[in-house]
C-alpha positions in Angstrom: -1.5 9.5 -7.3 -2.1 6.4 -5.1 -1.8 7.0 -1.3 -0.1 3.7 -0.7 0.8 4.3 2.9 -2.7 5.4 3.8 -4.1 2.3 2.1 -1.7 0.0 4.1 -2.8 1.8 7.3 -6.4 1.3 6.3 -5.7 -2.5 6.1 -4.0 -2.3 9.5 -7.2 -0.6 10.8 -9.4 -3.4 9.6 -7.1 -6.1 11.0 -6.8 -4.5 14.5 -10.6 -3.8 14.5 -11.2 -7.5 13.9 -8.9 -8.3 16.8 -10.7 -5.9 19.0 -14.1 -7.3 18.0 -12.9 -10.8 18.7 -11.7 -9.9 22.2 -14.8 -8.0 23.1 -16.8 -11.1 22.0 -14.7 -13.3 24.3 -15.1 -10.8 27.1 -18.8 -11.2 26.9 -18.4 -14.9 27.3 -15.9 -14.9 30.1 -14.7 -11.6 31.7 -11.0 -11.4 32.4 -9.0 -8.3 33.3 -6.2 -9.4 31.0 -8.6 -9.7 28.0 -10.2 -6.4 28.9 -6.9 -4.5 28.7 -5.9 -6.4 25.6 -9.2 -5.4 24.0 -8.5 -1.8 25.0 -5.1 -2.1 23.4 -6.6 -3.1 20.1 -9.4 -0.6 20.2 -6.8 2.2 20.8 -4.5 0.7 18.1 -7.4 0.7 15.7 -7.8 4.4 16.4 -4.1 5.0 15.8 -4.2 3.3 12.3 -7.5 4.9 11.4 -6.2 8.4 11.8 -3.0 7.5 10.0 -5.1 6.2 7.1 -6.8 9.6 6.5 -4.2 11.4 4.4 -4.9 11.0 0.7 -8.1 9.1 1.4 -10.2 11.8 3.1 -7.9 14.7 3.7 -4.9 16.3 1.9 -4.4 19.7 3.6 -0.9 19.6 5.2 -2.1 21.3 8.4 -5.0 18.8 8.8 -2.7 15.9 8.1 -0.4 17.2 10.9 -3.3 17.4 13.3 -4.6 14.0 12.6 -1.1 12.6 12.9 -0.8 14.1 16.3 -4.2 12.6 17.4 -3.0 9.2 16.2 -0.1 9.3 18.6 -2.5 10.0 21.5 -4.2 6.7 20.6 -0.9 5.0 20.4 0.1 6.0 23.9 -3.2 4.8 25.2 -2.6 1.5 23.5 0.8 1.0 24.9 -0.3 2.0 28.4 -3.1 -0.7 28.2 -0.7 -3.3 26.8 1.7 -2.8 29.7 -1.0 -4.0 32.1 -1.7 -7.4 30.4 1.5 -9.4 31.1 1.7 -8.3 34.7 -1.9 -9.4 35.3 -1.0 -12.9 34.1 2.0 -13.1 36.4 0.2 -11.5 39.4 2.4 -8.3 39.5 -0.3 -5.7 38.7 1.5 -3.0 40.6 4.4 -3.2 38.2 2.1 -2.6 35.3 0.5 0.4 37.0 4.0 2.0 37.7 5.1 1.4 34.1 1.8 2.7 32.8 2.2 6.0 34.7 5.7 6.4 33.3 4.4 5.7 29.8 1.7 8.3 30.2 4.4 10.8 31.3 6.4 10.0 28.2 3.3 10.5 26.1 2.7 13.9 27.6 6.3 15.0 26.9 5.8 13.8 23.3 2.5 15.6 22.8 3.9 18.8 24.3 7.0 18.5 22.2 4.9 18.1 19.0 2.9 21.2 19.9 6.2 23.2 20.3 7.4 21.9 16.9 4.3 22.4 14.7 6.0 21.4 11.4 3.4 20.7 8.7 3.4 17.4 6.8 4.2 17.9 3.1 3.3 15.4 0.4 6.1 13.3 -1.0 5.7 11.8 -4.5 7.3 8.6 -5.7 5.3 8.0 -8.8 2.8 6.6 -8.9 2.6 6.9 -5.1 2.1 9.8 -2.7 2.5 9.9 1.0 2.9 12.6 3.7 6.3 12.8 5.3 6.4 13.2 9.1 8.8 15.9 10.2 9.6 16.3 13.8 12.7 16.0 16.1 14.5 12.7 16.3 14.4 12.8 20.1 10.6 12.8 20.0 10.6 9.9 17.6 13.0 8.0 19.9 10.7 8.6 22.9 7.8 7.0 21.1 10.0 4.2 19.9 11.2 3.5 23.5 7.5 3.4 24.6 6.3 1.0 22.0 9.4 -1.3 22.0 9.3 -1.5 25.8 5.6 -2.4 26.1 5.7 -4.9 23.2 9.0 -6.5 24.4 7.7 -7.0 28.0 4.4 -8.5 26.6 6.4 -10.8 24.2 8.8 -11.9 26.9 6.1 -12.7 29.5 4.1 -14.8 27.1 7.2 -16.7 25.8 7.9 -17.4 29.5 4.3 -18.6 30.1 4.3 -20.7 27.0 7.6 -22.4 28.0 6.3 -22.9 31.5 3.1 -24.5 30.3 4.7 -26.4 27.3 2.9 -29.6 28.4 -0.5 -27.9 28.1 -1.0 -27.7 24.3 -3.7 -25.0 24.3 -1.9 -22.6 26.7 1.4 -23.3 25.0 0.1 -22.6 21.5 -1.9 -19.5 22.5 1.1 -18.1 24.3 3.4 -18.8 21.4 1.1 -17.2 18.9 0.6 -14.1 21.1 4.3 -13.8 21.7 5.3 -14.5 18.1 2.7 -12.0 16.9 4.0 -9.4 19.3 7.6 -10.1 18.0 6.5 -8.8 14.6 4.9 -5.7 16.3 8.2 -5.1 18.0 9.9 -5.3 14.6 7.3 -2.9 13.2 7.8 -0.4 16.0 11.6 -0.6 15.7 11.5 0.0 12.0 9.0 2.9 12.2 10.2 4.7 15.2 13.9 3.9 15.7 15.4 2.9 12.3 13.6 5.2 10.0 12.8 8.8 9.3 9.2 8.1 8.2 10.2 7.3 4.6 8.2 5.3 2.1 10.0 2.0 2.1 10.4 1.8 5.9 6.7 2.7 6.4 5.6 -0.1 4.1 7.9 -2.6 5.9 6.6 -1.5 9.3 3.0 -1.7 8.1 3.6 -5.2 6.7 5.2 -6.4 9.9 2.2 -5.1 11.9 -0.3 -7.0 9.7 1.7 -10.2 10.1 1.9 -9.7 13.9 -1.8 -8.9 14.2 -2.7 -12.0 12.2 -0.6 -14.3 14.5 -2.1 -12.7 17.6 -5.6 -13.3 16.2 -4.6 -17.0 15.8 -3.5 -17.0 19.4 -6.7 -15.4 20.7 -8.9 -17.7 18.6 -7.0 -20.9 19.1 -9.1 -23.7 20.6 -8.6 -27.4 21.1 -10.6 -30.5 22.1 -9.6 -30.1 25.8 -10.6 -26.4 25.8 -13.0 -26.8 28.7 -10.4 -28.3 31.0 -7.7 -25.6 30.9 -7.5 -22.3 32.8 -8.7 -19.2 31.1 -6.0 -17.7 28.9 -6.2 -15.2 26.0 
Protein backbone atom coordinates (compact mmCIF):
# COMPACT_ATOMS: atom_id res chain seq x y z
CA UNK A 1 0.00 0.00 0.00
CA UNK A 2 1.20 3.50 -0.86
CA UNK A 3 1.07 6.04 2.03
CA UNK A 4 0.06 8.87 -0.30
CA UNK A 5 -0.78 11.42 2.42
CA UNK A 6 2.58 10.87 4.12
CA UNK A 7 4.35 11.26 0.78
CA UNK A 8 2.57 14.55 0.10
CA UNK A 9 3.47 15.69 3.63
CA UNK A 10 7.09 14.78 2.93
CA UNK A 11 6.98 17.03 -0.14
CA UNK A 12 5.58 19.81 2.05
CA UNK A 13 8.44 19.21 4.50
CA UNK A 14 11.04 19.70 1.78
CA UNK A 15 9.33 22.83 0.41
CA UNK A 16 9.01 24.51 3.81
CA UNK A 17 12.57 23.50 4.72
CA UNK A 18 13.77 25.23 1.52
CA UNK A 19 11.86 28.36 2.55
CA UNK A 20 13.34 28.25 6.04
CA UNK A 21 16.84 27.83 4.61
CA UNK A 22 16.35 30.76 2.24
CA UNK A 23 15.17 33.00 5.07
CA UNK A 24 18.03 32.00 7.36
CA UNK A 25 20.44 32.83 4.52
CA UNK A 26 18.83 36.25 4.09
CA UNK A 27 19.01 36.83 7.85
CA UNK A 28 22.76 36.30 7.77
CA UNK A 29 23.00 38.97 5.10
CA UNK A 30 20.68 41.49 6.72
CA UNK A 31 19.08 40.84 10.12
CA UNK A 32 15.46 41.92 10.43
CA UNK A 33 13.00 40.92 13.14
CA UNK A 34 10.27 40.28 10.59
CA UNK A 35 12.50 37.87 8.68
CA UNK A 36 13.55 36.22 11.93
CA UNK A 37 9.95 35.41 12.92
CA UNK A 38 9.09 34.37 9.38
CA UNK A 39 12.07 32.01 9.42
CA UNK A 40 10.86 30.67 12.77
CA UNK A 41 7.43 30.11 11.24
CA UNK A 42 8.87 27.99 8.43
CA UNK A 43 11.23 26.07 10.72
CA UNK A 44 8.26 25.15 12.93
CA UNK A 45 6.07 24.41 9.90
CA UNK A 46 8.79 22.09 8.61
CA UNK A 47 8.61 20.21 11.92
CA UNK A 48 4.82 20.01 11.61
CA UNK A 49 4.94 18.42 8.15
CA UNK A 50 7.90 16.19 9.04
CA UNK A 51 6.03 14.52 11.90
CA UNK A 52 2.95 14.14 9.72
CA UNK A 53 5.05 12.43 7.07
CA UNK A 54 6.11 9.61 9.41
CA UNK A 55 3.05 7.29 9.25
CA UNK A 56 3.57 4.62 6.64
CA UNK A 57 7.10 5.77 5.87
CA UNK A 58 8.83 5.15 9.21
CA UNK A 59 6.08 4.11 11.63
CA UNK A 60 2.81 2.20 11.41
CA UNK A 61 1.81 1.49 15.02
CA UNK A 62 -1.53 3.28 15.68
CA UNK A 63 -0.41 4.51 19.11
CA UNK A 64 2.88 5.85 17.75
CA UNK A 65 1.02 7.53 14.90
CA UNK A 66 -1.27 9.20 17.47
CA UNK A 67 1.75 10.45 19.45
CA UNK A 68 3.60 11.86 16.44
CA UNK A 69 0.40 13.52 15.26
CA UNK A 70 0.07 15.27 18.62
CA UNK A 71 3.69 16.46 18.45
CA UNK A 72 3.04 17.84 14.97
CA UNK A 73 0.35 20.14 16.40
CA UNK A 74 2.78 21.53 18.96
CA UNK A 75 4.97 22.62 16.04
CA UNK A 76 1.91 24.06 14.30
CA UNK A 77 0.99 26.28 17.24
CA UNK A 78 4.59 27.47 17.51
CA UNK A 79 4.44 28.28 13.79
CA UNK A 80 1.20 30.28 14.01
CA UNK A 81 2.43 32.16 17.08
CA UNK A 82 5.60 33.19 15.21
CA UNK A 83 3.59 34.10 12.10
CA UNK A 84 1.34 36.44 14.09
CA UNK A 85 4.36 38.59 14.96
CA UNK A 86 5.44 39.26 11.37
CA UNK A 87 2.71 41.59 10.01
CA UNK A 88 2.61 43.71 13.17
CA UNK A 89 6.38 44.25 12.98
CA UNK A 90 5.96 45.71 9.50
CA UNK A 91 3.16 48.07 10.57
CA UNK A 92 4.89 49.04 13.86
CA UNK A 93 2.25 47.49 16.11
CA UNK A 94 4.33 44.81 17.79
CA UNK A 95 2.29 44.81 21.00
CA UNK A 96 -0.74 43.59 19.04
CA UNK A 97 1.28 40.65 17.82
CA UNK A 98 2.39 39.84 21.37
CA UNK A 99 -1.19 39.91 22.66
CA UNK A 100 -2.50 37.71 19.84
CA UNK A 101 0.50 35.41 20.28
CA UNK A 102 -0.33 34.88 23.96
CA UNK A 103 -3.97 34.12 23.08
CA UNK A 104 -2.78 31.68 20.42
CA UNK A 105 -0.56 29.87 22.91
CA UNK A 106 -3.53 29.56 25.27
CA UNK A 107 -5.63 28.03 22.49
CA UNK A 108 -2.76 25.64 21.78
CA UNK A 109 -2.61 24.54 25.40
CA UNK A 110 -6.37 23.90 25.42
CA UNK A 111 -5.98 21.84 22.25
CA UNK A 112 -3.07 19.75 23.59
CA UNK A 113 -4.84 19.11 26.91
CA UNK A 114 -8.01 18.20 25.04
CA UNK A 115 -6.12 15.69 22.91
CA UNK A 116 -4.59 14.12 26.04
CA UNK A 117 -8.08 13.75 27.49
CA UNK A 118 -9.29 12.12 24.24
CA UNK A 119 -6.53 9.61 23.40
CA UNK A 120 -8.17 7.97 20.39
CA UNK A 121 -5.70 5.95 18.33
CA UNK A 122 -5.31 6.58 14.61
CA UNK A 123 -6.39 3.56 12.63
CA UNK A 124 -5.24 2.91 9.07
CA UNK A 125 -7.75 3.56 6.29
CA UNK A 126 -7.30 1.81 2.96
CA UNK A 127 -8.46 3.13 -0.40
CA UNK A 128 -6.58 0.83 -2.73
CA UNK A 129 -3.82 1.26 -3.63
CA UNK A 130 -3.47 3.95 -0.94
CA UNK A 131 -3.32 3.83 2.84
CA UNK A 132 -3.53 6.71 5.31
CA UNK A 133 -4.14 7.16 9.02
CA UNK A 134 -7.46 8.77 9.91
CA UNK A 135 -7.37 11.44 12.62
CA UNK A 136 -10.11 10.95 15.20
CA UNK A 137 -10.77 13.62 17.80
CA UNK A 138 -13.63 16.00 18.73
CA UNK A 139 -14.76 18.52 16.14
CA UNK A 140 -14.42 21.32 18.69
CA UNK A 141 -10.67 20.71 18.97
CA UNK A 142 -10.34 20.65 15.19
CA UNK A 143 -12.22 23.95 15.06
CA UNK A 144 -9.87 25.50 17.62
CA UNK A 145 -6.85 24.69 15.49
CA UNK A 146 -8.68 25.90 12.40
CA UNK A 147 -9.46 29.23 14.06
CA UNK A 148 -5.80 29.60 15.08
CA UNK A 149 -4.39 28.89 11.63
CA UNK A 150 -7.01 30.83 9.67
CA UNK A 151 -6.66 33.87 11.97
CA UNK A 152 -2.86 34.02 11.77
CA UNK A 153 -2.68 33.44 8.02
CA UNK A 154 -5.54 35.85 7.26
CA UNK A 155 -3.94 38.66 9.27
CA UNK A 156 -0.61 38.05 7.52
CA UNK A 157 -2.29 38.01 4.10
CA UNK A 158 -4.32 41.15 4.78
CA UNK A 159 -1.38 43.20 6.01
CA UNK A 160 0.83 42.31 3.06
CA UNK A 161 -1.95 42.98 0.57
CA UNK A 162 -2.28 46.38 2.25
CA UNK A 163 1.47 47.04 2.14
CA UNK A 164 1.64 45.98 -1.50
CA UNK A 165 -1.23 48.29 -2.42
CA UNK A 166 0.30 51.13 -0.42
CA UNK A 167 3.67 50.70 -2.19
CA UNK A 168 2.26 49.85 -5.61
CA UNK A 169 4.56 52.40 -7.28
CA UNK A 170 7.59 50.55 -5.89
CA UNK A 171 7.89 47.46 -8.10
CA UNK A 172 10.04 45.37 -5.77
CA UNK A 173 8.06 46.00 -2.58
CA UNK A 174 4.78 45.59 -4.47
CA UNK A 175 5.69 42.26 -6.07
CA UNK A 176 7.25 40.86 -2.92
CA UNK A 177 4.17 41.79 -0.90
CA UNK A 178 1.78 40.37 -3.51
CA UNK A 179 3.68 37.09 -3.76
CA UNK A 180 3.76 36.77 0.03
CA UNK A 181 0.08 37.66 0.39
CA UNK A 182 -0.97 35.47 -2.55
CA UNK A 183 1.03 32.53 -1.22
CA UNK A 184 -0.53 32.97 2.19
CA UNK A 185 -3.96 32.99 0.54
CA UNK A 186 -3.33 29.40 -0.55
CA UNK A 187 -2.19 28.54 2.99
CA UNK A 188 -5.46 30.03 4.27
CA UNK A 189 -7.29 27.78 1.82
CA UNK A 190 -5.24 24.78 2.96
CA UNK A 191 -5.97 25.43 6.64
CA UNK A 192 -9.68 25.96 5.92
CA UNK A 193 -9.93 22.69 4.00
CA UNK A 194 -7.99 20.64 6.52
CA UNK A 195 -9.24 22.02 9.82
CA UNK A 196 -12.69 23.46 9.17
CA UNK A 197 -14.19 21.80 6.07
CA UNK A 198 -13.04 18.22 6.49
CA UNK A 199 -12.89 15.34 8.91
CA UNK A 200 -9.34 14.42 7.93
CA UNK A 201 -10.41 12.35 4.94
CA UNK A 202 -8.23 11.30 2.02
CA UNK A 203 -9.44 13.71 -0.69
CA UNK A 204 -9.54 16.77 1.58
CA UNK A 205 -6.08 15.98 2.92
CA UNK A 206 -4.67 15.83 -0.62
CA UNK A 207 -6.36 19.13 -1.54
CA UNK A 208 -5.03 20.80 1.61
CA UNK A 209 -1.53 19.48 0.98
CA UNK A 210 -1.59 20.66 -2.66
CA UNK A 211 -2.75 24.13 -1.62
CA UNK A 212 0.08 24.30 0.90
CA UNK A 213 2.67 23.44 -1.75
CA UNK A 214 1.35 26.15 -4.12
CA UNK A 215 1.27 28.70 -1.31
CA UNK A 216 4.78 27.85 -0.15
CA UNK A 217 6.09 28.15 -3.73
CA UNK A 218 4.53 31.60 -4.19
CA UNK A 219 5.97 32.77 -0.87
CA UNK A 220 9.39 31.52 -1.92
CA UNK A 221 9.03 33.67 -5.04
CA UNK A 222 8.19 36.64 -2.85
CA UNK A 223 11.11 36.09 -0.50
CA UNK A 224 13.55 35.56 -3.39
CA UNK A 225 12.27 38.28 -5.72
CA UNK A 226 14.87 40.87 -6.69
CA UNK A 227 15.04 43.68 -9.24
CA UNK A 228 17.64 46.00 -10.74
CA UNK A 229 16.83 48.71 -8.19
CA UNK A 230 17.21 46.26 -5.25
CA UNK A 231 19.80 48.37 -3.43
CA UNK A 232 17.60 51.47 -3.44
CA UNK A 233 14.53 50.14 -1.66
CA UNK A 234 13.87 49.57 2.06
CA UNK A 235 14.40 46.11 3.47
CA UNK A 236 11.34 43.93 2.91
CA UNK A 237 10.93 40.15 3.00
